[in-house]
N, C-alpha and C positions, 0 to 999 in steps of 0.2 A: 457231454454235459447238457447241451441244449436239448437233446432228445429226452433226457431225464426230466428237465424242467417242463417240457411240453406234455409229458405223461402224468405230471403231478397236479392233482386237483386241489382246490382250496380246502375241502374237508380233510384231505390227506395232510396238508401243511399244518392246519390247526390241530388235527388229531395227534400228530407227532409232537407239536409244540407242547401241548398239555401233558402228553405222556412223558416227555423228558422231565418236566417239573415233578410229575408224580413219582418217578423212580428215584430222583435225587432226594426228595423229601423222605421216601421210604428208607433209603440208605441211611439217612440221618435219624431214623427212628421217630419221625414226625407224623402224628396221626392225621394231619391235614393232607397228607399225600393222597388220600382217597378222594378228596374233593376235586383235585386236579384229574385224578383217574376217571371219575365219573364224566367229566367234560370230554376228556380224550376218547374214552370208550364210546360215548354217544356218537361222535363223529366217525370213529373207526367202523362202527356198525354199517354205516352207509357205504364206506369204501369196500368193505369185505363182501357185501352182498352184490355190489355191482361188478366185483372181480370174480364172482362165482367161487369164492372160498367159503363154502357153506359151513364147514366145521369151525373155521376161524370166526365166522359170523356168530355161530352159536356160542363159541368160546367167549366172544365179547359180550353177549347177553349175560353169560355166567359172570364175567368180570364186573358187569354193572351191578348185579345182585350181590356179588361178593364184596364189591367196593362199599356198598351201603352197610352190609353185615360187618365187614372188617372195620370200617370207621366206628361203628357202634361198639364192637367188641374191644377194639383198642382203647376206646375212650372209657368204657364202663365195665367190660369183662363180666364175669359171673358175680362179682362182689360189688358192683357199682364203683369200682376203682379201676384205674388204668392197668391193663394186663402187661406183665413183664415178658421180655424175650426169654425163651427157654428152648431146650432141645426136645426133639420128638421122642415120645415114649414108644415102647414096643407095640402097644395097642394102636397108637397113631400111625406107626409104620405100616401095620397091616391095613389100616383104613386107606392110607396113601397108595399102597400097591393095588388095593381094590379099585380105587378111583382111576388109576392109570389103565389097568386091564379092562375095567368096565367101560370107561369112556372111549378107549380105543375101539373096542368091539362094537359098541353102539354107533359110533361115528362111521366106522368102516362099513358096517352093514347099511346104514342109512345112505351114505354117499354112493355106494355101489348099486343100490337097489332103486333109489328114488331121485337121484340128481344126475346132472350131466358133468359132474366133476371129472377132470382129467388127472387129478392127483389125490385119489382117495386115501391111499396109505399114508403119504406124507402129511396131508392135511389132518388126518386122524391122529397121527403121532404127535404133531405139534400141539394139538388141542388137548390130548390126553395128559401129557406131562404138564402143560400149563394149568389145566384144571386142578391137578393135584398140588402143584406149586402154589397156586393162588389160595387153595384151602389152607395150606400150611402158613402162608403169609397172614391170612386173616386171623389165624390163631397165634400169630407172632412166634412161629417156630423157625429157628435158624436154617433148617434144611430146605426151606422154601427156595432159597437162592440156588441150590443145586438143581432142583427139579425145573425151575424156571430156565436155568441155563441149558439143560438138556433140550428143552423146547426151543430156546433161542437158536441153538446151533443147527437144529433141523430147519427152523423157519427161514433162516437167511437165504439159502439157495431157493427155497420155495417161493419166497417173495420176489426174488430176482426173476425167476421163471414167469411170474405173473406181471412183470414190469412194474412192480411196486417198489421202486428203487429207494424212495424216501423211507418207507417202512422197513426195508432191508437195512438201510443205514441206521435207523432207530434201533432195530433189533441187535445190530452189532454193538451199538452204544450200550444197550441194555445188558448185553453179555458182559461187557467190561464193568459196568456199574454193579452187576450182580456179584462178580468176583470181589470187588471192593466192599460191597454191602455185607457179604459173608464175613469178611475179616473185621469189618467195623462192628457187626453184631457179636462176633466172637469176643472182641475186646470188652463189650458191654457185659456179656455174661461173666467173663473172667473178673472184671472189676467188681461186679455184684458178689461173686463167690468170695473174692478176697476180703470184701467188707464184712462178710458174715463169718470168716475164718477166725 
């Protein structure tokens, strides 16, 4: 335990702290989750670049942009009213698959050709599924929780390998919250459907 504390920097502590609040607010369908996300992501950017997790760093830049986009989309949507939770359409599923395949290919190529990454496949997989999941979350699609959990399950051993124990713990926590979030959002969808039945 003392070794974990010695390896944990202040940016990592605060990045995790803000990220915990972000995911708990997202689970509760609170659009202010993105404000905590922006703070957590900003700190995480520093941690990932110093750990040579370049795809994770790029992923967090994407999180920053998507957090701003997501907050605006959740608040105002296309009609200047708050967007409701919904299921992914077939068209959106194709876009999601394209994001996963495209992001993985780009990250893997970049990491193997231009960096000193020792984990290019795993880093690329984590980021590819997270990119797609975050896109779905920003659009308030329930399937975001599934893709984010695929990313989480791959990320936990990767973060441990990099001695980022606090982020590994956070990711395990995120995995549990994502399961809970999926069922919470499913209840919201059912309640809305029952109200219109």
